[in-house]
VEXVEXKE-706800 format. One record per residue: x, y, z of N, C-alpha, C, O in turn. Coordinates in steps of 0.02 Angstrom, whole numbers, plus 50000, padded with zeros to 5 digits. Layout:
BEGIN
XYZXYZXYZXYZ/...
END
This chain:
BEGIN
518274944249743518354940049678517634940949648517524945049603/517094936249678516344936449633516304944549626516804945549591/516124948849634515924955449619516424957349572516254962049537/517074954749558517174956549501517014955249430516864959149384/517084946649435516804940649388515714943549352515424943349298/515524945549423514874948049400514654954749341514324955449290/515184959749398515384968249358515744964449274515484967549227/516044961149259516404958349193515794954449137515704954449076/515414950949207514894949649165514284952049124513954949549078/514264958849165513774961749153514064965749106513714966249056/514524968449106514834974049062515154973848978515274978248937/515204965948978515844964548934515134959448878515204959348817/514524955948912514364953548866513724957548841513864963448853/512984957248808512564956948771512064951848799512154945848808/511454955848812510894952548844510794944748819510614940848864/510884942048751510634938048729511114934248733510874928648726/511884933548742512514929148755512354932048857512694928448893/512184934248875512144931648945511584927348973511514924649028/511144927548913510754922048947510954917048928510974912248966/511114916948877511414908748836511884907048926511904902248966/512094911748924512674908948974512314908149047512664903849074/511944909549081511534909949146511274902449123511454897649156/510804901449061510424893949069510974889049049510774883749073/511504887949020512134884349010512314884749094512064879749121/512634888749139512784887749214512404889549260512674891249312/511834889549258511344889549313511464886649360511284889949409/511714881549376512024880449449512554886449486512604890449532/512854883849432513654890149450513434899449476513784903349510/512794900549447512614906649447512014906849517511814912349537/511894903249535511424899349593511794903849639511634909349662/512704897349651513094895949701513134903549696512964906949744/513254905249662514014914049665513354916949692513434919249749/512744917649668512204924149681512204921049803512264924049856/512144916849788511954914949854512634914649897512524914349958/513134914549884513884916849933514144925049933514314928049985/514124927349881514104934649887513434937949936513524943149967/512704933849939512164939449978512384935250053512264937750108/512584931450048512854924850136513604933150142513624937250188/513804933050116514554937650123514234946150139514534949850178/513744947850112513694953450120513434954150164513684958950193/512734950650212512584948350263512944947550332512944950650386/513154943750314513754941250383514144949750393514234951350452/514364954950340514664960550338514164967350370514264971650412/513654965650330513334971050387512894969850450512554974350477/512924962850474512644961650533513204965150590513164968350642/513574963250561514534966850584514644972650603514914975150652/514364974850549514524983250555513784984650592513764990750601/513274981950614512844985250637512844981350717512484985050751/513064976250757513504975250775514084979150833514154979250894/514434982050771514844985950791514634993850813514944997950847/514154994050787513825000450807513365000050865513075005450873/513214996250900512874995350938513074998450976512905004150989/513774993051016514274992651044514424999751046514355002351101/514695004750981514945009451002514295015051038514345019351082/513895013651012513095018751018513225018751101512885022951130/513595015151137513585014751236514095022351238514115027051278/514325021451197515135024251186515035033051155515405037351130/514155032351177513755039151160514165039151050514455044451036/514145036051017514145033950964513655038150907513085039150927/513795040050854513315041950838512875037450808513075037850749/512595035050808512105028450774511465027650755511055027150801/511205027350687510805028250664510485021350660510715017850614/509855017750707509935013050718509355012350643509545008250602/508865015150629508445014250608508625013050534508345008650501/509245018250499509305015650438509875009450419509915007150362/510345006850482510445000850475510164996550477510284992450433/509644995150526509064989150521508734990050470508784984450445/508434992950435508134994450361508454991450310508194987350272/509264994150308509794990250260509654981650242509614978150191/509604980450323509974973450324509194969750312509144964050291/509004971150318507844971550326507804967250260507624961550246/508234975750206507874972550122508494969350098508584969150037/508794967550125509514965550108509394958850109509424955550057/509224955550182508854948650212508254946950167508194941150146/507674952950145507264949650122507524948150053507444942450030/507824953050017508164951549964508254942849948507884938549925/508714943149965508774935349974508444931349979508384927949928/507934928650052507484923950077507064924449985506914919149957/506944930749953506374928149895506654927549856506274925749812/507244927849834507844926549790507994919149775508224916749723/507774915049846507984909349842507464903949886507534898549914/507064907349877506264902449913506034900049836505794903749793/506154894149832505934889449800505194890649743505194891449682/504424890249808504124890349798503864897549749503474898049702/504314902749787504004910449745504474910249677504374914749637/505064904649657505474905849598504794901949566504554903649512/504524896149609504414892549543503494894949502503244891849454/503084902349547502714905249507502714910649474502814916649488/502544907049416502784910849344502084917949364502174921849317/501674920049395501414924349411501714928949436501464934549430/502344928349470502754930949505503474935849466503904939649490/503314932949390503974932249355504194940749365504774941449382/503814947149357503934953449340504154955849397504694958949400/503654954449467504084955149531504804954449542505244958249560/504754947649522505514945649534506224946849523506774945549547/505914950149467506434951149407506624960349429507154963449431/506014961749442506194970449476506634969749535507074973849550/506504964249568506984963949646507564962449602507914967349592/507734957249576508324954949572508864962149555509354963549589/508584966749482508804970649491508904976949487509214980549448/508404978549563508614983549592508094985949673507824991249691/508164977749710508024976749780507444976649789507074977349740/507154975549862506584975049879506004981349888506234986249916/505344981849870505144986449852504454985249884504334979649907/503974990449887503384988649892502984986149843502604981349847/503084990449787502754990249715502964985549669502584982849628/503804983949676504034979749648504224981249582504474976849546/504104988349558504064989349481504254995149505504314997049563/504364999049425504445005249429504165012149456504295017949441/503695008949504502965014749520503415017849601503205022349637/504105013349615504065013549682504735022449649504915026649690/504925022649574505055031049579504645036549550504785041849521/504045033249571503635039349536503565045049561503345043349616/503575049249563503505055849594503435062749565503885066349544/502665063949567502775069549549502685078149579502505083549553/502855076449629502845078949673503385083449723503415081449781/503775088649707504375087349745504355097249795503935099449834/504675098949780504845103649849504355108449837503895109149877/504415113249763504125119849773503305114249762502855117849741/503115108649769502525110649769501895108949854501285109149864/502505107549893502175110349945502125114949990502625117150018/501555116950002501335123550043501275121150115501225115450139/501325129250152501235127350199500645134050242500745140150242/499965130050280499645137250300499765140750364499725137950419/499875144950359500385148750425499765151150495499875152950553/499065149950450498595149150497498085141750531497615140350569/498395139950502498145131750519498635127950529498515122150545/499475130750523500045126350534499835120350511499685116050553/499795119150452499645114650439499995114850350500035119450309/500215107650348500525107150271500015104750228499615100150239/500075108850174499645106550108499785105650012500085109549976/499535101149997499625100749928499115102249884498565102849910/499145103149816498585100449773498785094349759499345092249747/497965090049765498005084049734497375085349701496945088349732/497205082249608496765082349595496635091849589496065094149591/497055095049585496965102749575496275107249644495945112349649/496415099949687496135100449737496715102649830497135099349861/496495107849838496935106849918496695100549963496105098849974/497265097549987497235090950051497745094350088498195097950065/497615092650150497785093550215498165090650225497985085150204/499005090050260499145084750292499145085050373499335090250399/498935079550414499205081050479499565083350507500125083450483/499445086250572500395090050632500635086050626501215087550614/500525078050626501065074550622501765075750571502365076550582/501265075450503501775074650451501975083450459501525087450447/502675086150481502775091850497503165093550473503375098750497/503685089950391504395093450381504165090750295504065084650289/504095095050233504265095550182504545087550155504155083850126/505065086150166505285079950166504635074150176504465069750137/504375076050240504055069450287503165069950214502755065450205/503185076750180502395076550145502555076550083502095078450047/503255074350044503425073350000503345064449989503035063049938/503515060250017503675054450061502865049950036502775045349996/502235054850093501915052150086501365057150018500765056050018/501565060349986501025061749936501305060249887500935060949838/501985057549871502205053549804502025045449834502095041849785/501885042549877501885037949883501185035849869501125030549838/500455040149892499825041049848499675042549780499165042549745/500165043549776500255049349684500285038049629499995034949584/500785037449673501025028549663500595025549687500955020849705/499975023749709499725018749720498985020449691498565016149674/498875028849686498455027349628498545029349556498075032449533/498965028349521499145028249462499125020949414499365015349419/498675024749364498295017849325498565011949327498205007449349/499255010249304499595005349336499485001849384499354995949373/499495004049444499595001049518499144997949530498594999449508/499264991349576498884985749586498494989249656498024986049679/498654994449683498164995549732497815002249691497595005749737/497645005949621497165009249622496565008949616496445003849584/496085011849629495505006749677494785008649620494185008049633/495125011349555494875014049508494955013149454495425016749439/494675008649380494855011349315494455011749272493955008949293/494375013549222493935016049172493145013049146492785015549103/493005005649197492395003449204492155000349256491684996649268/492695003349294492435000049378492565010049403493145011849397/492145014749426492325019549431491655023349486491165019749498/491675030149515490795031949557490665035649500491065039149468/489985034449488489635041149437489355044549484489335044749546/489105047749430488705054049444488165054149479487695053549440/487855054849568487675058949616487765049049648487525047049701/488025045949613488225042649695488425041749765488775045549799/488155035949785488125037049869488625033749878488615027949858/489545037849930490015034549926490115032350003489715034850042/490515028650024490675027950080491515025250070491755020050047/491785030850097492625030150094492805025650177492885029150227/492825019350181492915019150258493915016950260494275012850233/493975020450291494795022250329494915027650256495095026650198/494715033350296495055036350219495785041250246496295042150214/495695042650281496455043050320496715049750274496575055150300/496945049950229497355059350186496535059250173496295063850206/495975055150131495505059650103495845060250033495595065050003/496365056649992496165056349904495805054349873495555057049823/495695048249899495055045049866494505048249859494325049849802/494095049649920493665057549933493895061849901493485062949857/494385065749895494295072249860494425069149770494475073049723/494455063349764494615064449683493865061249634493795059549575/493425061549687492635058849684492185063649696491665064149663/492395068249753491815072349752491625076649745491495080649789/491495077549669491295082849606490585077749596489995079349590/490955070549596490475066749532489585063249598489045060649584/489895065249661489855060449696489005066149700488955071549673/488615063649731488125065449766488015066949859487665070949889/488435062449879488645062249949489225057350000489115051250003/489525058850018490205057050013490155053050106490045057550147/490195047750131490195047950218490955047250221491155043150180/491335049450249492225047250268492375045150329492615049050370/492235038050342492405036750389493085035150415493425030950385/493465040250507494195038450492494145039450586493705042750613/494555036750613494515036950692495185040950720495305042950777/495655041350650496265046450708496045055850700495885059150650/496135057450762495855063050778496405068850729496135074350726/496895068550703497485072050688497145071850585497225075850539/496795065650590496475065250499495985069550505496155075450497/495705068950511495055070050573494975079150546494675081850500/495415081950604495645088150583495815090650509495585095950487/496165086850476496595088750410495835087350382495485092250370/495655082750374494875082250322494665087650329494715091650282/494395089150382493825095450372494105101750339493735105050302/494985104350356494905109250316495045107550238494905112050199/495395099550202495015096750151494715099450096494765101650039/494285097950154493465099250122492965103550132492425103450104/493215108750189493135115650175492155116450143491575115950163/492705118450067492215120150020491615113649976491255114849929/491695107050012491125104050026490775101150050490535095650035/490625106350113490165102350200489435099850149489045095150156/489455102550126488375100350093488735093750082488515090250128/489085090650053489145085350044489675078950057489835073750028/489825081750106490265078350149490205077750217490195082550256/490155069850236489905070750311490395064950326490475059650295/490825068450407491615064650421491225061350488490835064350525/491415054750494491285050250557491975049450583492505048150556/491805050650648492725048650693492435041150729492175040350785/492535037750693492355030650702492535025250661492425024250601/492945020550724493065014650665492535009250615492025007150643/492625007550557491925001150557492314994550545492834992650517/491734991550586491844987050598491194980150583490784980050536/491284974350646490564969250636490214971250715489724967850731/490504977450770490164980050802489954985650820490364990150810/489534987050838489304991850883489624993450935489454990150984/490034997250945490335001251027490295008151016490105010850964/490575012051091490705019951050491155020551022491155024950979/491625017251030492305019250973492005014050890492425014550845/491475010250873491415006850841490945007950797490595012550819/490725005850739490065004150727489924999850654490414997850622/489454999050637489574994750573489064997550524488685002050542/489064995350468488834999750428488094997150397487844998450343/487884993250445487184991250422486814997950464486465002650443/487084995950543486994999650591486895008250552486345010850551/487505011850522487555018950515487055022450458486935028550455/486745016450405486065015450381485655015750398485225019550374/485555011950449484775010750477484595018850511484115022350497/485115020250555485175027850600485085031450559484555034350571/485355033650501485145038850452485035038250390485295040950341/484425032650397484075033250324484495032350247484345033650188/484975030050274485345028450189485115021850157485085017450200/484895019150081484555016550084484855009050036484745002950032/485375015550002485785012849947486705014149972486895018250015/487125009549931487935015149939487965013449840487485010349816/488185014349821488025015949751488995014249739489245012449686/489375015449800490445014849789490465015449850490145019449883/491055009049880491005008249936492025005649950492204999749956/492435010849951492935009049957493335009350033493275013350079/493805002950024493875001150128494674998050099494904993450065/494915004950146495525000150165495815002450236496005008150249/495814998650267495914997650355496214991850371496024987550411/496864992050325497334985950391497164982750382497674980850353/496804978550374496684968250359496014968750406495804963450428/495544976750427494844972850450494504974550422494054977950448/494514973350356493864972750282493594968650271493324968250216/493494962050329493184958350326492784958750376492224956250367/492914961650434492624963250493492034970150468491574971850504/492174973150404491984978450396491324973550362490794973050392/491454970150297490934967950276490484963850318489874964150315/490774960450352490324957750429489674962350431489084961250417/490074968650458489474971850483489134975850418488874981050438/489074975150368488574978350294488364969950275488264969050215/488294962550329487804959650282487324960450257487164958650200/486914964050308486274963550279485984969150202485584967650157/486344975350212486274980250136486684973650076486514972050019/487304970950124487744966350038487084961350029486874961549971/486764957450066486124951950052485734955250011485654952749956/485454960650023484884962349990485374966549947485274972549957/485804965349906486184970949851486114979449851485944983049804/486284981349918485904990149913486704993349910486884999149904/487134986549919487834989349905488054986349832488074980249823/488214990749786488254992049690488994987449691489094981449678/489654994949722490434991249699490354993549762489954996849794/491184989149772491514988949807492514988749784492774986349734/492804992049839493304991549814493914989649895494124994249930/494054983949906494194981649948494894979349965495034973949939/495204981149989496034979849972496194972650028495834971050076/496694970050010496574962550000497504959850022497734954150020/497774965150036498594963750060498944964950112499554965450115/498414965650173498624967250208498874959650250499414957850273/498254956550249498344946650271498294941950212498124943450154/498464936150233498904933450169498074930750158497844929350102/497714930350215496964927450181496674930550166496314927450128/496474937150166496004942150183495704941550110495084941650109/496074940850043495574937449976495214933949995494654936250005/495264930450001494964921550007494244925450061493664925150040/494374928450120493854927750141493394932850121492794931850133/493654941150080493214943350054492914941449999492354943749994/493064938649964492674933749899491954928849930491394928449905/492254925049999491344921650025491154925850058490624924450086/491444932850073490884937150116490424941350060489914944450070/490764940350000490444944249935490344938749874490614939449819/489854932249893489974927249845489314929349818488904924749815/489054937049791488244938849777488744942949706488514943849649/489444944849728489714948049691490114946349636490484941649649/490174948949570490694948849528491504951149537491624956349506/492194947649578492664948849605493284947849553493414943049517/493624954249564494024955249497494864960349534494984966349538/495214954949551495954958749576496264959349511496334956149460/496484966849545497024970649518497524966749506497804962149536/497644970849427498524965949414498954968149448499014973849471/499344962949455500134963649500500004962349569499484960149592/500694964249607500644961549664500974965149709501524967449692/500774966249763500904972049827501594966149862501444960749885/502094967749861502864962649907502474967049998502244972550013/502594961450030502294961250095502424962650129502214967150165/503224956550139503564953650193503764961750242503684962350303/504064967750192504524968950232504024973050285504374976950318/503474973250301503064973650347503254971450431503144973950487/503564965950407503634961950483504364962350491504744963350444/504534961650548504884963050595505714958250578505704952050581/506364962050562506804956650532506784948650543507014944550504/506364946850620506624940750661505884936450634505804930350632/505454940950617504774937450589504654940650528504194944750526/504984939650478504894936650412504514931450378504784926050385/504004931250347503794925050348503504925850254503514931450230/503294920250212502704921550157502134920250179502074915850222/501624923550155501854925650073502324931150052502154935750089/502644932550029502964936850027502594944849960502594950949949/502374939249941501864943849878501124943149886500994937249874/500604946449900499914946949895499444951249859499244955849894/499234951149803498574953049769498424961749816498474962949876/498304964549781498204971849845497354972449829497044974949875/497074971049790496284975649782495794970749765496034966949722/495324969549778494744966749723494364973049709494234976849756/494274973649680493404978449631492914970949630493044965249611/492424973349655491664970549677491084971249661490614973149696/491094969749607490174973049576489564966949584489584960849590/489034971549583488594967049622488164961949566487954964049512/488104956049584487794953649508487134956049496486854954749443/
END
């Protein structure tokens, strides 16, 4: 019955009239939304339980699909019924998107930003790796990305992340790599950032510990061997056989300045900055693009470590709660994605 009323409300009234009714009967709409959500979750959980039982009977079971559907519906319910989140005016656009379209990482139309399709995916039979053109240059994917569908998922996400309006975009018109810059790409993964600036930079140091990505990076940057240095280590606040600090690396290699440093290291950004303490103190790192959405306190920690920098958060938010397991979803549901920091 609630579904029928909701459809009638949406299809029979114009937006102005709907807004008047929503404001006048707000408690009723809140109640009916909660009732509908609760009914949906109960139905979905029963469905999953049934499939779990049938799994033992060799029933065709897609656990990932069912659980992901439940997770996203449950997240939507939590976010839209959390008073603190609802009352935060900064989240208004993200909440409106979620209410209409459901939960997504970007909480904006960027989730549908797709510039790659099947005809853009190529396979190198000699190297046995997939590749695509990124900014008119070949970008190779690692071996475990071994289907066209997987390539498209990765590349369209990268394209959305670096679209100008994305909160995850590392650069804008006033904050970018300049001609002749020394660049550090910390946590380079696919290498898309380095590939986008390699023509301008004087030298690019790429830090990546994943052996599969290292192989792909070497093929991607074959034509730029004189400009590129790939360092197969984690970057942290200590020096071990697996890790290195920025201060130690620069001292060992005679590097006196870093013009632009990009960091996307799954929440280890504060550790990276601690390991660059000397360079930061001496003003030898001019610009830093640091991801802040992996942990709730990353933005605060990074600002404290860069107290001699002007730090600007990118506009918009990333929805981060869906990175947790279903039983471990917690606030905050949204976090700022990135700080662009410039030495004063």
